[in-house]
TITOR-431784 format. One record per atom (N, C-alpha, C): residue number from 0; x, y, z. Coordinates in steps of 0.05 Angstrom, whole numbers, padded with zeros to 5 digits, m for minus. Layout:
<pts>
pos / u / v / w
NUM / X / Y / Z
...
</pts>
This chain:
<pts>
pos / u / v / w
0 / m00059 / m00268 / m00294
0 / m00035 / m00256 / m00301
0 / m00031 / m00225 / m00290
1 / m00008 / m00221 / m00278
1 / m00004 / m00201 / m00263
1 / 00014 / m00180 / m00283
2 / 00003 / m00156 / m00291
2 / 00015 / m00135 / m00309
2 / 00013 / m00109 / m00298
3 / 00029 / m00094 / m00308
3 / 00023 / m00063 / m00301
3 / 00000 / m00052 / m00309
4 / m00016 / m00037 / m00291
4 / m00040 / m00023 / m00298
4 / m00036 / m00002 / m00317
5 / m00057 / 00003 / m00333
5 / m00057 / 00023 / m00352
5 / m00084 / 00044 / m00346
6 / m00083 / 00067 / m00356
6 / m00105 / 00082 / m00348
6 / m00130 / 00073 / m00360
7 / m00134 / 00058 / m00376
7 / m00158 / 00045 / m00383
7 / m00170 / 00025 / m00361
8 / m00154 / 00017 / m00343
8 / m00162 / 00000 / m00320
8 / m00174 / 00015 / m00298
9 / m00172 / 00044 / m00298
9 / m00179 / 00060 / m00273
9 / m00212 / 00058 / m00268
10 / m00231 / 00054 / m00287
10 / m00256 / 00052 / m00280
10 / m00263 / 00029 / m00264
11 / m00252 / 00004 / m00275
11 / m00253 / m00021 / m00261
11 / m00242 / m00020 / m00236
12 / m00217 / m00010 / m00232
12 / m00205 / m00004 / m00204
12 / m00221 / 00010 / m00187
13 / m00234 / 00031 / m00194
13 / m00251 / 00047 / m00179
13 / m00275 / 00032 / m00170
14 / m00286 / 00017 / m00188
14 / m00309 / 00000 / m00179
14 / m00302 / m00021 / m00158
15 / m00276 / m00031 / m00158
15 / m00269 / m00049 / m00140
15 / m00267 / m00038 / m00114
16 / m00254 / m00011 / m00116
16 / m00250 / 00006 / m00088
16 / m00276 / 00013 / m00076
17 / m00296 / 00020 / m00093
17 / m00321 / 00027 / m00086
17 / m00333 / 00004 / m00069
18 / m00333 / m00020 / m00079
18 / m00344 / m00043 / m00067
18 / m00329 / m00053 / m00039
19 / m00303 / m00048 / m00040
19 / m00284 / m00053 / m00022
19 / m00292 / m00034 / 00006
20 / m00295 / m00008 / m00001
20 / m00299 / 00011 / 00019
20 / m00327 / 00005 / 00034
21 / m00345 / m00007 / 00016
21 / m00373 / m00010 / 00024
21 / m00375 / m00035 / 00044
22 / m00356 / m00054 / 00032
22 / m00354 / m00081 / 00051
22 / m00339 / m00072 / 00078
23 / m00317 / m00057 / 00076
23 / m00299 / m00049 / 00103
23 / m00318 / m00035 / 00122
24 / m00337 / m00018 / 00112
24 / m00358 / m00005 / 00132
24 / m00376 / m00026 / 00145
25 / m00383 / m00049 / 00134
25 / m00396 / m00069 / 00146
25 / m00386 / m00080 / 00172
26 / m00358 / m00080 / 00172
26 / m00347 / m00090 / 00197
26 / m00329 / m00068 / 00211
27 / m00339 / m00042 / 00209
27 / m00326 / m00021 / 00226
27 / m00299 / m00012 / 00215
28 / m00291 / m00021 / 00193
28 / m00264 / m00014 / 00183
28 / m00264 / 00012 / 00167
29 / m00255 / 00035 / 00176
29 / m00255 / 00061 / 00165
29 / m00230 / 00068 / 00152
30 / m00213 / 00051 / 00146
30 / m00187 / 00052 / 00134
30 / m00190 / 00070 / 00110
31 / m00206 / 00058 / 00088
31 / m00212 / 00072 / 00066
31 / m00240 / 00086 / 00067
32 / m00244 / 00106 / 00054
32 / m00271 / 00119 / 00052
32 / m00272 / 00136 / 00028
33 / m00291 / 00154 / 00029
33 / m00294 / 00172 / 00004
33 / m00270 / 00190 / m00001
34 / m00252 / 00194 / 00017
34 / m00231 / 00211 / 00013
34 / m00205 / 00199 / 00005
35 / m00205 / 00173 / 00013
35 / m00180 / 00159 / 00006
35 / m00183 / 00129 / 00005
36 / m00176 / 00115 / m00015
36 / m00160 / 00125 / m00041
36 / m00181 / 00134 / m00062
37 / m00169 / 00153 / m00078
37 / m00189 / 00166 / m00101
37 / m00175 / 00160 / m00127
38 / m00187 / 00166 / m00147
38 / m00181 / 00154 / m00175
38 / m00154 / 00171 / m00181
39 / m00150 / 00197 / m00171
39 / m00123 / 00208 / m00173
39 / m00098 / 00196 / m00163
40 / m00103 / 00180 / m00138
40 / m00081 / 00164 / m00129
40 / m00075 / 00144 / m00148
41 / m00095 / 00128 / m00157
41 / m00089 / 00106 / m00175
41 / m00077 / 00116 / m00204
42 / m00086 / 00139 / m00212
42 / m00078 / 00150 / m00237
42 / m00047 / 00156 / m00235
43 / m00042 / 00166 / m00210
43 / m00009 / 00176 / m00205
43 / 00006 / 00149 / m00206
44 / m00006 / 00130 / m00192
44 / 00006 / 00103 / m00187
44 / 00013 / 00094 / m00218
45 / m00008 / 00093 / m00235
45 / m00005 / 00084 / m00262
45 / 00016 / 00100 / m00278
46 / 00015 / 00127 / m00275
46 / 00035 / 00145 / m00290
46 / 00061 / 00140 / m00282
47 / 00066 / 00128 / m00257
47 / 00091 / 00126 / m00242
47 / 00102 / 00096 / m00249
48 / 00083 / 00078 / m00263
48 / 00089 / 00052 / m00268
48 / 00092 / 00033 / m00243
49 / 00077 / 00044 / m00219
49 / 00077 / 00029 / m00195
49 / 00053 / 00014 / m00188
50 / 00032 / 00013 / m00208
50 / 00009 / 00000 / m00199
50 / 00007 / m00026 / m00219
51 / 00000 / m00047 / m00207
51 / m00004 / m00073 / m00219
51 / m00031 / m00084 / m00216
52 / m00043 / m00097 / m00235
52 / m00065 / m00113 / m00234
52 / m00063 / m00140 / m00243
53 / m00079 / m00159 / m00226
53 / m00081 / m00188 / m00232
53 / m00105 / m00189 / m00252
54 / m00100 / m00194 / m00275
54 / m00123 / m00196 / m00292
54 / m00128 / m00226 / m00300
55 / m00156 / m00230 / m00297
55 / m00167 / m00258 / m00301
55 / m00190 / m00255 / m00320
56 / m00189 / m00270 / m00345
56 / m00211 / m00270 / m00363
56 / m00219 / m00247 / m00371
57 / m00201 / m00226 / m00375
57 / m00203 / m00197 / m00382
57 / m00213 / m00181 / m00363
58 / m00214 / m00186 / m00337
58 / m00226 / m00172 / m00316
58 / m00206 / m00169 / m00293
59 / m00203 / m00142 / m00281
59 / m00184 / m00138 / m00259
59 / m00196 / m00151 / m00236
60 / m00177 / m00173 / m00226
60 / m00184 / m00188 / m00204
60 / m00172 / m00176 / m00177
61 / m00150 / m00162 / m00181
61 / m00138 / m00150 / m00156
61 / m00118 / m00129 / m00167
62 / m00109 / m00113 / m00149
62 / m00092 / m00090 / m00153
62 / m00072 / m00085 / m00131
63 / m00048 / m00076 / m00136
63 / m00028 / m00070 / m00116
63 / m00011 / m00046 / m00126
64 / m00001 / m00030 / m00108
64 / 00017 / m00011 / m00114
64 / 00042 / m00019 / m00097
65 / 00064 / m00020 / m00114
65 / 00091 / m00027 / m00102
65 / 00111 / m00006 / m00109
66 / 00122 / 00007 / m00092
66 / 00143 / 00028 / m00098
66 / 00163 / 00031 / m00073
67 / 00179 / 00051 / m00075
67 / 00198 / 00055 / m00053
67 / 00189 / 00079 / m00038
68 / 00166 / 00090 / m00038
68 / 00157 / 00109 / m00024
68 / 00145 / 00105 / 00003
69 / 00162 / 00115 / 00024
69 / 00158 / 00106 / 00052
69 / 00141 / 00133 / 00067
70 / 00123 / 00130 / 00078
70 / 00105 / 00153 / 00090
70 / 00128 / 00162 / 00113
71 / 00124 / 00189 / 00116
71 / 00140 / 00201 / 00136
71 / 00138 / 00190 / 00166
72 / 00114 / 00179 / 00170
72 / 00109 / 00165 / 00194
72 / 00129 / 00141 / 00201
73 / 00140 / 00132 / 00176
73 / 00158 / 00107 / 00183
73 / 00184 / 00116 / 00196
74 / 00188 / 00140 / 00192
74 / 00219 / 00149 / 00201
74 / 00224 / 00145 / 00232
75 / 00204 / 00144 / 00245
75 / 00214 / 00140 / 00279
75 / 00206 / 00112 / 00290
76 / 00204 / 00092 / 00267
76 / 00195 / 00066 / 00276
76 / 00221 / 00051 / 00281
77 / 00218 / 00027 / 00294
77 / 00242 / 00012 / 00300
77 / 00245 / m00013 / 00279
78 / 00257 / m00004 / 00256
78 / 00258 / m00023 / 00232
78 / 00284 / m00039 / 00239
79 / 00283 / m00066 / 00230
79 / 00304 / m00083 / 00233
79 / 00330 / m00078 / 00217
80 / 00327 / m00065 / 00194
80 / 00347 / m00057 / 00176
80 / 00343 / m00029 / 00169
81 / 00366 / m00018 / 00163
81 / 00368 / 00010 / 00152
81 / 00377 / 00009 / 00123
82 / 00360 / 00001 / 00106
82 / 00368 / 00000 / 00078
82 / 00342 / 00002 / 00060
83 / 00347 / 00007 / 00036
83 / 00325 / 00013 / 00019
83 / 00303 / m00011 / 00016
84 / 00278 / m00004 / 00015
84 / 00258 / m00025 / 00015
84 / 00237 / m00018 / m00003
85 / 00222 / m00038 / m00013
85 / 00200 / m00036 / m00028
85 / 00177 / m00037 / m00010
86 / 00158 / m00018 / m00014
86 / 00132 / m00016 / 00004
86 / 00108 / m00023 / m00012
87 / 00092 / m00040 / 00001
87 / 00067 / m00045 / m00010
87 / 00044 / m00024 / m00002
88 / 00031 / m00015 / m00023
88 / 00010 / 00005 / m00015
88 / m00017 / m00006 / m00030
89 / m00040 / 00001 / m00021
89 / m00064 / 00001 / m00036
89 / m00072 / m00027 / m00051
90 / m00071 / m00045 / m00034
90 / m00078 / m00073 / m00043
90 / m00107 / m00081 / m00041
91 / m00119 / m00087 / m00062
91 / m00149 / m00093 / m00063
91 / m00157 / m00118 / m00083
92 / m00174 / m00135 / m00073
92 / m00185 / m00158 / m00092
92 / m00216 / m00148 / m00098
93 / m00222 / m00157 / m00122
93 / m00249 / m00158 / m00130
93 / m00264 / m00175 / m00110
94 / m00286 / m00164 / m00100
94 / m00299 / m00179 / m00079
94 / m00312 / m00202 / m00092
95 / m00322 / m00205 / m00115
95 / m00331 / m00231 / m00126
95 / m00313 / m00248 / m00134
96 / m00287 / m00244 / m00127
96 / m00263 / m00262 / m00135
96 / m00246 / m00269 / m00112
97 / m00256 / m00266 / m00087
97 / m00245 / m00270 / m00063
97 / m00240 / m00300 / m00057
98 / m00220 / m00303 / m00039
98 / m00214 / m00333 / m00029
98 / m00204 / m00347 / m00053
99 / m00190 / m00335 / m00069
99 / m00178 / m00352 / m00091
99 / m00148 / m00349 / m00094
100 / m00137 / m00338 / m00071
100 / m00108 / m00334 / m00070
100 / m00098 / m00309 / m00087
101 / m00116 / m00293 / m00094
101 / m00106 / m00270 / m00113
101 / m00088 / m00250 / m00094
102 / m00096 / m00242 / m00070
102 / m00079 / m00224 / m00055
102 / m00052 / m00238 / m00048
103 / m00053 / m00264 / m00038
103 / m00027 / m00274 / m00034
103 / m00011 / m00275 / m00056
104 / m00020 / m00279 / m00082
104 / m00005 / m00279 / m00103
104 / 00006 / m00254 / m00111
105 / m00009 / m00232 / m00106
105 / 00001 / m00206 / m00111
105 / 00024 / m00195 / m00090
106 / 00022 / m00208 / m00066
106 / 00040 / m00204 / m00047
106 / 00069 / m00215 / m00055
107 / 00066 / m00244 / m00066
107 / 00090 / m00257 / m00074
107 / 00099 / m00240 / m00100
108 / 00083 / m00230 / m00117
108 / 00092 / m00215 / m00138
108 / 00110 / m00191 / m00126
109 / 00101 / m00178 / m00110
109 / 00117 / m00155 / m00096
109 / 00144 / m00164 / m00087
110 / 00145 / m00186 / m00075
110 / 00170 / m00197 / m00067
110 / 00188 / m00201 / m00091
111 / 00181 / m00216 / m00112
111 / 00195 / m00222 / m00136
111 / 00204 / m00194 / m00149
112 / 00186 / m00177 / m00148
112 / 00191 / m00149 / m00162
112 / 00214 / m00136 / m00147
113 / 00214 / m00138 / m00121
113 / 00236 / m00127 / m00101
113 / 00262 / m00138 / m00109
114 / 00262 / m00163 / m00106
114 / 00286 / m00181 / m00114
114 / 00298 / m00172 / m00143
115 / 00281 / m00168 / m00162
115 / 00291 / m00166 / m00187
115 / 00302 / m00137 / m00190
116 / 00299 / m00121 / m00173
116 / 00311 / m00094 / m00166
116 / 00332 / m00091 / m00147
117 / 00340 / m00115 / m00138
117 / 00362 / m00117 / m00118
117 / 00357 / m00109 / m00090
118 / 00330 / m00108 / m00085
118 / 00319 / m00103 / m00058
118 / 00313 / m00127 / m00041
119 / 00319 / m00126 / m00019
119 / 00313 / m00150 / m00003
119 / 00295 / m00144 / 00024
120 / 00283 / m00122 / 00023
120 / 00271 / m00114 / 00047
120 / 00242 / m00104 / 00038
121 / 00220 / m00113 / 00052
121 / 00193 / m00104 / 00044
121 / 00184 / m00088 / 00069
122 / 00165 / m00070 / 00065
122 / 00149 / m00055 / 00085
122 / 00124 / m00050 / 00080
123 / 00107 / m00049 / 00098
123 / 00077 / m00044 / 00093
123 / 00064 / m00035 / 00119
124 / 00038 / m00028 / 00114
124 / 00022 / m00024 / 00139
124 / m00006 / m00022 / 00134
125 / m00023 / m00027 / 00157
125 / m00054 / m00025 / 00152
125 / m00064 / m00020 / 00179
126 / m00088 / m00011 / 00174
126 / m00106 / m00002 / 00200
126 / m00105 / m00027 / 00219
127 / m00102 / m00020 / 00244
127 / m00102 / m00045 / 00265
127 / m00130 / m00057 / 00266
128 / m00154 / m00042 / 00257
128 / m00177 / m00055 / 00258
128 / m00185 / m00068 / 00229
129 / m00164 / m00075 / 00213
129 / m00171 / m00086 / 00190
129 / m00161 / m00115 / 00190
130 / m00178 / m00134 / 00198
130 / m00171 / m00158 / 00203
130 / m00158 / m00176 / 00179
131 / m00170 / m00171 / 00159
131 / m00165 / m00185 / 00135
131 / m00135 / m00181 / 00125
132 / m00128 / m00151 / 00124
132 / m00103 / m00147 / 00113
132 / m00081 / m00152 / 00135
133 / m00088 / m00150 / 00160
133 / m00070 / m00158 / 00184
133 / m00062 / m00188 / 00180
134 / m00081 / m00204 / 00175
134 / m00078 / m00231 / 00171
134 / m00064 / m00237 / 00149
135 / m00067 / m00226 / 00129
135 / m00053 / m00230 / 00102
135 / m00022 / m00225 / 00104
136 / m00018 / m00202 / 00116
136 / 00009 / m00194 / 00120
136 / 00026 / m00220 / 00137
137 / 00013 / m00227 / 00157
137 / 00027 / m00250 / 00172
137 / 00030 / m00275 / 00159
138 / 00006 / m00280 / 00142
138 / 00008 / m00304 / 00126
138 / 00030 / m00303 / 00106
139 / 00033 / m00281 / 00097
139 / 00055 / m00275 / 00075
139 / 00083 / m00274 / 00087
140 / 00088 / m00277 / 00114
140 / 00113 / m00278 / 00126
140 / 00123 / m00251 / 00135
141 / 00105 / m00233 / 00138
141 / 00110 / m00206 / 00148
141 / 00114 / m00208 / 00180
142 / 00129 / m00189 / 00191
142 / 00132 / m00188 / 00222
142 / 00124 / m00158 / 00231
143 / 00103 / m00163 / 00249
143 / 00095 / m00135 / 00259
143 / 00117 / m00124 / 00278
144 / 00121 / m00097 / 00270
144 / 00142 / m00081 / 00283
144 / 00134 / m00059 / 00299
145 / 00111 / m00054 / 00298
145 / 00100 / m00030 / 00316
145 / 00077 / m00018 / 00302
146 / 00068 / 00006 / 00316
146 / 00045 / 00020 / 00308
146 / 00049 / 00049 / 00302
147 / 00033 / 00063 / 00286
147 / 00038 / 00091 / 00281
147 / 00010 / 00105 / 00281
148 / 00009 / 00130 / 00281
148 / m00015 / 00144 / 00274
148 / m00013 / 00153 / 00247
149 / m00037 / 00150 / 00232
149 / m00034 / 00155 / 00206
149 / m00062 / 00165 / 00196
150 / m00060 / 00181 / 00176
150 / m00085 / 00192 / 00160
150 / m00103 / 00206 / 00180
151 / m00096 / 00213 / 00204
151 / m00116 / 00224 / 00218
151 / m00137 / 00205 / 00232
152 / m00131 / 00179 / 00230
152 / m00149 / 00160 / 00238
152 / m00151 / 00158 / 00269
153 / m00168 / 00146 / 00282
153 / m00175 / 00146 / 00309
153 / m00157 / 00123 / 00322
154 / m00156 / 00101 / 00309
154 / m00140 / 00079 / 00317
154 / m00113 / 00078 / 00302
155 / m00090 / 00063 / 00315
155 / m00066 / 00062 / 00302
155 / m00066 / 00044 / 00277
156 / m00044 / 00049 / 00261
156 / m00041 / 00028 / 00241
156 / m00016 / 00011 / 00250
157 / m00018 / m00013 / 00242
157 / 00002 / m00037 / 00245
157 / 00022 / m00032 / 00223
158 / 00047 / m00036 / 00231
158 / 00068 / m00031 / 00212
158 / 00081 / m00057 / 00209
159 / 00090 / m00069 / 00185
159 / 00101 / m00092 / 00181
159 / 00129 / m00091 / 00166
160 / 00146 / m00113 / 00168
160 / 00168 / m00115 / 00152
160 / 00172 / m00143 / 00145
161 / 00189 / m00147 / 00124
161 / 00196 / m00174 / 00116
161 / 00223 / m00177 / 00102
162 / 00242 / m00190 / 00109
162 / 00265 / m00195 / 00101
162 / 00264 / m00217 / 00077
163 / 00268 / m00210 / 00053
163 / 00268 / m00229 / 00032
163 / 00295 / m00248 / 00028
164 / 00288 / m00272 / 00034
164 / 00313 / m00292 / 00032
164 / 00318 / m00301 / 00005
165 / 00340 / m00310 / 00001
165 / 00349 / m00318 / m00028
165 / 00333 / m00338 / m00040
</pts>
């Protein structure tokens, strides 16, 4: 069941992030590290009502932040539409619960959330050397629209968009 995250979820969320960062390091992906994301990022998401968790059997299986906050780096990109969009940030799945469709389900949830708010346009990004997230976005119907420099990282970030159909 996907629900809004609460502050009591933060310890479990941070354990998932710790495991995810360790896994990312095994294949050379430095998108997340000790500096980002931090508990304060998720606490802010919770207080803003923008963080959601997929809870299974009383355990956080996955998490996703969905809001209308676009990084400044998005301004110079060649977007298909000039209208408000929902943006997917900070998506992660508990490593012991992977390959169960949790990430895809959370991406579908983000689409439904956007539609419920009258928004038909989705945006997101991920590090170009993050094969799992790049594959997930394509699988979920997102289109690669370009690259941007972000977070002072060495390699570019891939930027994606999706127009929601009725």
